[in-house]
TORVO-156312 format. One record per residue (C-alpha): x, y, z; residue number from 1. Coordinates in nm, 3 decimals. Layout:
! residues N
      c1      c2      c3   n
       X       Y       Z NUM
...
! end
This chain:
! residues 405
      c1      c2      c3   n
  -0.017  -0.012  -0.006   1
   0.134   0.355  -0.089   2
   0.225   0.561   0.175   3
  -0.012   0.816   0.268   4
   0.058   1.159   0.182   5
   0.161   1.418   0.477   6
  -0.006   1.724   0.482   7
   0.251   2.017   0.389   8
   0.411   2.150   0.703   9
   0.314   2.546   0.739  10
   0.603   2.782   0.733  11
   0.746   2.911   1.054  12
   0.556   3.237   1.191  13
   0.773   3.537   1.120  14
   0.663   3.662   1.466  15
   0.784   3.339   1.683  16
   0.988   3.154   1.454  17
   0.938   2.761   1.480  18
   0.587   2.787   1.632  19
   0.247   2.761   1.469  20
   0.068   3.077   1.436  21
  -0.257   3.127   1.677  22
  -0.577   2.971   1.588  23
  -0.806   3.237   1.500  24
  -1.118   3.314   1.700  25
  -1.450   3.129   1.688  26
  -1.633   3.416   1.688  27
  -1.506   3.735   1.566  28
  -1.486   3.995   1.835  29
  -1.518   3.746   2.133  30
  -1.213   3.643   2.344  31
  -1.188   3.293   2.481  32
  -1.169   3.229   2.824  33
  -0.846   3.020   2.942  34
  -0.934   2.685   3.028  35
  -0.805   2.730   3.399  36
  -1.006   3.010   3.435  37
  -1.332   2.888   3.319  38
  -1.293   2.578   3.498  39
  -1.256   2.795   3.821  40
  -1.561   2.997   3.705  41
  -1.748   2.690   3.689  42
  -1.651   2.545   4.020  43
  -1.754   2.880   4.206  44
  -2.055   2.886   3.989  45
  -2.173   2.519   4.115  46
  -2.058   2.619   4.464  47
  -2.300   2.911   4.463  48
  -2.603   2.702   4.333  49
  -2.525   2.427   4.582  50
  -2.541   2.670   4.873  51
  -2.865   2.831   4.728  52
  -3.002   2.497   4.726  53
  -2.902   2.418   5.075  54
  -2.983   2.718   5.237  55
  -3.259   2.670   5.463  56
  -3.589   2.793   5.336  57
  -3.819   2.982   5.537  58
  -4.092   2.772   5.740  59
  -4.446   2.709   5.594  60
  -4.670   2.857   5.869  61
  -4.969   2.629   5.888  62
  -5.301   2.820   5.847  63
  -5.482   2.783   6.144  64
  -5.832   2.663   6.160  65
  -6.130   2.924   6.236  66
  -6.191   2.908   6.625  67
  -6.442   2.674   6.732  68
  -6.810   2.802   6.750  69
  -7.009   2.776   7.097  70
  -7.028   2.439   7.233  71
  -7.363   2.271   7.167  72
  -7.566   2.262   7.501  73
  -7.578   1.921   7.637  74
  -7.899   1.735   7.575  75
  -8.176   1.780   7.855  76
  -8.256   1.476   8.021  77
  -8.606   1.414   8.007  78
  -8.783   1.571   8.324  79
  -8.941   1.309   8.553  80
  -9.314   1.286   8.524  81
  -9.587   1.242   8.804  82
  -9.778   0.944   8.673  83
 -10.087   1.104   8.859  84
 -10.104   1.447   8.715  85
  -9.871   1.426   8.378  86
  -9.688   1.737   8.525  87
  -9.312   1.761   8.541  88
  -9.122   1.665   8.850  89
  -8.795   1.820   8.984  90
  -8.703   1.521   9.201  91
  -8.792   1.163   9.083  92
  -8.699   1.019   9.419  93
  -9.045   1.182   9.551  94
  -9.255   0.924   9.394  95
  -9.061   0.646   9.619  96
  -9.270   0.806   9.870  97
  -9.519   0.586  10.039  98
  -9.871   0.695   9.965  99
 -10.065   0.884  10.228 100
 -10.459   0.885  10.183 101
 -10.639   1.118  10.398 102
 -11.041   1.123  10.480 103
 -11.116   1.507  10.466 104
 -11.429   1.662  10.557 105
 -11.643   1.814  10.301 106
 -11.930   1.960  10.498 107
 -12.004   2.308  10.421 108
 -11.873   2.422  10.751 109
 -11.570   2.232  10.720 110
 -11.466   2.449  10.424 111
 -11.202   2.578  10.291 112
 -10.993   2.250  10.338 113
 -10.646   2.274  10.398 114
 -10.414   2.031  10.169 115
 -10.636   1.941   9.871 116
 -10.429   2.161   9.619 117
 -10.107   1.965   9.707 118
 -10.269   1.618   9.676 119
 -10.167   1.428   9.367 120
 -10.498   1.274   9.313 121
 -10.863   1.319   9.518 122
 -11.178   1.128   9.508 123
 -11.482   1.254   9.653 124
 -11.711   0.954   9.757 125
 -12.084   0.960   9.917 126
 -12.097   0.944  10.298 127
 -12.458   0.961  10.389 128
 -12.734   1.208  10.377 129
 -12.626   1.385  10.037 130
 -12.284   1.450  10.218 131
 -11.965   1.342  10.069 132
 -11.607   1.283  10.163 133
 -11.291   1.377  10.003 134
 -11.026   1.119  10.024 135
 -10.695   1.304   9.918 136
 -10.397   1.111   9.792 137
 -10.038   1.217   9.887 138
  -9.733   1.067   9.694 139
  -9.488   1.401   9.624 140
  -9.601   1.652   9.877 141
  -9.635   1.640  10.305 142
  -9.819   1.898  10.378 143
  -9.816   2.015  10.741 144
 -10.177   2.056  10.772 145
 -10.430   1.858  10.581 146
 -10.778   1.886  10.697 147
 -11.028   1.873  10.854 148
 -10.996   1.517  10.900 149
 -11.336   1.316  10.940 150
 -11.446   0.969  10.987 151
 -11.415   0.660  10.762 152
 -11.663   0.439  10.591 153
 -11.584   0.045  10.503 154
 -11.546   0.104  10.146 155
 -11.308   0.375  10.170 156
 -11.046   0.091  10.300 157
 -11.064  -0.053   9.936 158
 -10.929   0.280   9.789 159
 -10.655   0.292  10.044 160
 -10.593  -0.075   9.986 161
 -10.509  -0.018   9.613 162
 -10.239   0.244   9.685 163
 -10.103   0.025   9.990 164
 -10.144   0.381  10.146 165
 -10.083   0.495  10.503 166
 -10.454   0.591  10.592 167
 -10.501   0.900  10.805 168
 -10.875   0.931  10.952 169
 -11.053   1.039  11.257 170
 -11.279   0.718  11.362 171
 -11.508   0.527  11.131 172
 -11.827   0.390  11.101 173
 -11.927   0.045  11.258 174
 -11.868  -0.128  10.923 175
 -11.501   0.053  10.894 176
 -11.426  -0.110  11.241 177
 -11.569  -0.443  11.147 178
 -11.300  -0.446  10.851 179
 -11.001  -0.264  10.942 180
 -10.869  -0.517  11.178 181
 -10.842  -0.771  10.881 182
 -10.752  -0.532  10.617 183
 -10.375  -0.536  10.680 184
 -10.390  -0.144  10.639 185
 -10.158   0.092  10.828 186
 -10.389   0.336  10.956 187
 -10.346   0.646  11.207 188
 -10.675   0.721  11.374 189
 -10.730   1.074  11.566 190
 -11.036   0.956  11.749 191
 -10.957   0.596  11.905 192
 -10.586   0.710  11.979 193
 -10.334   1.024  12.009 194
 -10.068   0.886  11.768 195
  -9.755   1.061  11.768 196
  -9.415   1.060  11.596 197
  -9.082   1.250  11.712 198
  -9.258   1.363  12.010 199
  -9.543   1.525  11.833 200
  -9.901   1.468  11.797 201
 -10.022   1.383  11.454 202
 -10.371   1.531  11.493 203
 -10.430   1.882  11.644 204
 -10.751   2.077  11.713 205
 -10.784   2.417  11.577 206
 -10.981   2.636  11.808 207
 -11.076   2.882  11.558 208
 -11.328   2.647  11.408 209
 -11.576   2.450  11.562 210
 -11.597   2.094  11.656 211
 -11.604   1.857  11.478 212
 -11.474   2.073  11.154 213
 -11.144   2.149  11.330 214
 -10.897   1.844  11.349 215
 -10.596   1.852  11.163 216
 -10.345   1.599  11.055 217
  -9.937   1.708  11.015 218
  -9.834   1.433  10.755 219
  -9.451   1.480  10.827 220
  -9.518   1.390  11.167 221
  -9.771   1.094  11.051 222
  -9.464   0.965  10.849 223
  -9.220   0.982  11.159 224
  -9.519   0.804  11.341 225
  -9.517   0.540  11.093 226
  -9.153   0.484  11.100 227
  -9.158   0.461  11.491 228
  -9.387   0.187  11.429 229
  -9.194   0.013  11.210 230
  -9.425   0.077  10.916 231
  -9.291   0.121  10.568 232
  -9.271   0.475  10.438 233
  -9.109   0.445  10.130 234
  -9.256   0.247   9.787 235
  -9.208   0.162   9.469 236
  -9.340   0.470   9.229 237
  -9.704   0.437   9.155 238
  -9.821   0.275   8.844 239
  -9.943   0.530   8.556 240
 -10.309   0.488   8.567 241
 -10.345   0.744   8.263 242
 -10.188   0.880   7.977 243
 -10.149   1.226   7.904 244
 -10.139   1.433   7.612 245
  -9.878   1.683   7.493 246
  -9.926   2.070   7.649 247
 -10.142   2.233   7.444 248
 -10.290   1.912   7.251 249
 -10.704   1.872   7.207 250
 -10.872   1.590   7.384 251
 -11.086   1.410   7.190 252
 -11.489   1.462   7.309 253
 -11.720   1.715   7.279 254
 -11.704   2.069   7.415 255
 -11.831   2.129   7.789 256
 -11.884   2.447   7.953 257
 -12.049   2.316   8.268 258
 -12.068   1.983   8.442 259
 -12.334   1.960   8.734 260
 -12.328   1.647   8.966 261
 -12.618   1.636   9.162 262
 -12.553   1.431   9.445 263
 -12.849   1.230   9.586 264
 -13.012   1.273   9.919 265
 -12.956   1.642   9.982 266
 -13.124   1.897   9.742 267
 -12.840   2.135   9.821 268
 -12.576   1.874   9.764 269
 -12.504   1.942   9.390 270
 -12.146   2.054   9.263 271
 -12.085   2.252   8.961 272
 -11.754   2.269   8.741 273
 -11.714   2.534   8.488 274
 -11.467   2.536   8.237 275
 -11.237   2.850   8.234 276
 -10.965   2.753   7.951 277
 -10.752   2.621   8.237 278
 -10.946   2.394   8.431 279
 -11.309   2.319   8.604 280
 -11.362   2.572   8.824 281
 -11.558   2.386   9.122 282
 -11.846   2.563   9.272 283
 -12.116   2.433   9.524 284
 -12.446   2.538   9.654 285
 -12.257   2.784   9.954 286
 -12.034   2.950   9.629 287
 -11.691   2.892   9.478 288
 -11.494   2.586   9.687 289
 -11.184   2.742   9.752 290
 -10.845   2.609   9.888 291
 -10.727   2.715  10.228 292
 -10.377   2.828  10.110 293
 -10.491   3.035   9.847 294
 -10.815   3.164   9.858 295
 -10.880   3.072   9.514 296
 -11.107   2.856   9.391 297
 -10.991   2.483   9.303 298
 -10.985   2.382   8.953 299
 -10.902   2.036   8.869 300
 -10.797   1.995   8.494 301
 -10.952   1.623   8.477 302
 -11.259   1.506   8.625 303
 -11.364   1.138   8.628 304
 -11.729   1.070   8.724 305
 -11.745   0.686   8.794 306
 -12.098   0.545   8.852 307
 -12.095   0.255   9.145 308
 -12.361   0.054   9.258 309
 -12.491   0.192   9.609 310
 -12.749   0.106   9.853 311
 -12.860   0.195  10.231 312
 -12.727  -0.051  10.448 313
 -13.054  -0.246  10.641 314
 -13.107  -0.141  11.011 315
 -12.837   0.143  11.015 316
 -12.987   0.411  11.207 317
 -12.788   0.701  11.059 318
 -12.851   0.575  10.684 319
 -12.530   0.483  10.599 320
 -12.454   0.329  10.253 321
 -12.277   0.008  10.109 322
 -12.089   0.132   9.828 323
 -11.933  -0.112   9.552 324
 -11.608   0.030   9.426 325
 -11.490  -0.303   9.308 326
 -11.671  -0.443   8.968 327
 -11.694  -0.233   8.673 328
 -11.933   0.036   8.536 329
 -11.987   0.368   8.330 330
 -11.746   0.637   8.341 331
 -11.767   0.987   8.175 332
 -11.448   1.142   8.102 333
 -11.411   1.548   8.123 334
 -11.078   1.657   8.028 335
 -10.962   1.989   7.867 336
 -11.301   2.152   7.812 337
 -11.416   1.808   7.642 338
 -11.584   1.494   7.772 339
 -11.691   1.178   7.623 340
 -11.797   0.821   7.787 341
 -11.543   0.538   7.882 342
 -11.572   0.218   8.162 343
 -11.392   0.130   8.478 344
 -11.280  -0.164   8.631 345
 -11.174  -0.267   9.000 346
 -11.144  -0.646   8.981 347
 -11.108  -0.677   9.365 348
 -11.016  -0.474   9.683 349
 -10.644  -0.462   9.639 350
 -10.646  -0.446   9.281 351
 -10.622  -0.094   9.120 352
 -10.883   0.054   8.953 353
 -10.856   0.096   8.557 354
 -11.028   0.395   8.403 355
 -11.062   0.346   8.059 356
 -11.158   0.491   7.718 357
 -11.428   0.324   7.525 358
 -11.203   0.126   7.308 359
 -11.049  -0.034   7.641 360
 -10.701   0.154   7.685 361
 -10.617   0.373   7.991 362
 -10.785   0.727   7.938 363
 -10.594   0.995   7.800 364
 -10.613   1.331   7.999 365
 -10.453   1.670   7.976 366
 -10.187   1.732   8.224 367
 -10.304   1.848   8.570 368
 -10.477   1.780   8.875 369
 -10.740   1.470   8.831 370
 -11.063   1.443   9.052 371
 -11.210   1.097   9.065 372
 -11.631   1.125   9.164 373
 -11.772   0.786   9.256 374
 -12.148   0.874   9.235 375
 -12.436   0.630   9.302 376
 -12.574   0.481   8.946 377
 -12.881   0.706   8.978 378
 -12.692   1.040   9.047 379
 -12.808   1.285   8.759 380
 -12.535   1.466   8.589 381
 -12.600   1.749   8.358 382
 -12.342   1.846   8.045 383
 -12.362   2.165   7.890 384
 -12.169   2.274   7.601 385
 -12.115   2.612   7.382 386
 -12.440   2.541   7.156 387
 -12.659   2.447   7.419 388
 -12.927   2.675   7.571 389
 -12.989   2.679   7.975 390
 -13.281   2.440   7.877 391
 -13.105   2.209   7.656 392
 -12.818   2.067   7.877 393
 -12.677   1.733   7.787 394
 -12.846   1.567   8.073 395
 -12.706   1.182   8.136 396
 -12.956   0.899   8.230 397
 -12.765   0.704   8.486 398
 -13.070   0.517   8.677 399
 -12.930   0.210   8.481 400
 -12.579   0.105   8.371 401
 -12.553   0.030   8.007 402
 -12.570  -0.355   7.908 403
 -12.272  -0.569   7.995 404
 -12.153  -0.339   8.298 405
! end
């Protein structure tokens, strides 16, 4: 293979003999940076970049969440409700007090009575001669003054028994004493004994009134007397005999403005109730029936008119009655300015009375005090509504109970 031709040698530079001439710059007008200088510059720039990259950045301040709003209030626990009135109770433990039933005088000379406004339930029950007794049931309150306290009748014991109540009375009929010993009731009698508790008398006379309408009982002392005798003073809360509407709800039935009960045996023995929009204001032939504590007329929210068989006791010179509070029968329900029909049942002396709607469920009432009237089946009851004139009162025929009673 022939030898490669050699490039011709350049003639020596006239400026520096024996050296190649300097290579012209790639870009005319610019000077090349010598290699060592360039390298140093690159190293400086790299160091600056490294320092910039490694310089700590300012911390990011987290955004604070908005301040919380006002805390939601804790849910209010449901208020305790008195099963006898449907009204709220501040202290549910009050329902664990043993019931006390007091026999209260209802003669005109005994009015105004003390303690009725504090009762959880009130019965009006026939005695004799057209006179009635008021049996006041106390569960949540213990008034210092209750009365005037009067004598018992044997059928009152069946009402005390169904509540397992401590029974407070002042004497009784012969039929009462024939039964009380075997009844098993704990009773405090203000005539045949002088019961005391904590050194105080349960019964005291008020000399501002004439006998026999002036004997009063202190329920706190009655409780102390029961404790000293070893009797129970606490109990399970009473079962609810009624259901209650929400406040403001309208009850079923026809409107009633006035309801009059004509107790048999005394022409002046009637009691009239006038609906006021808040309660049934009670009046008698002697004027408004007021509470001693307030001077204001008694005005229960609900009335139960319970028709019961009754008959004179054969051979009883005083004309006393035998009243059947056990069994079943007709019921008039007046509540919240309306009235309707119902039924009652009490299978035995110790069994609770059941007050029922026509359909068989417990009666539904507006919240508030309840008065129960045990009236003989012959009792005349007049009911007047807003669309009736004075001669068109809704008189009920109670001479015979409906079929099936």
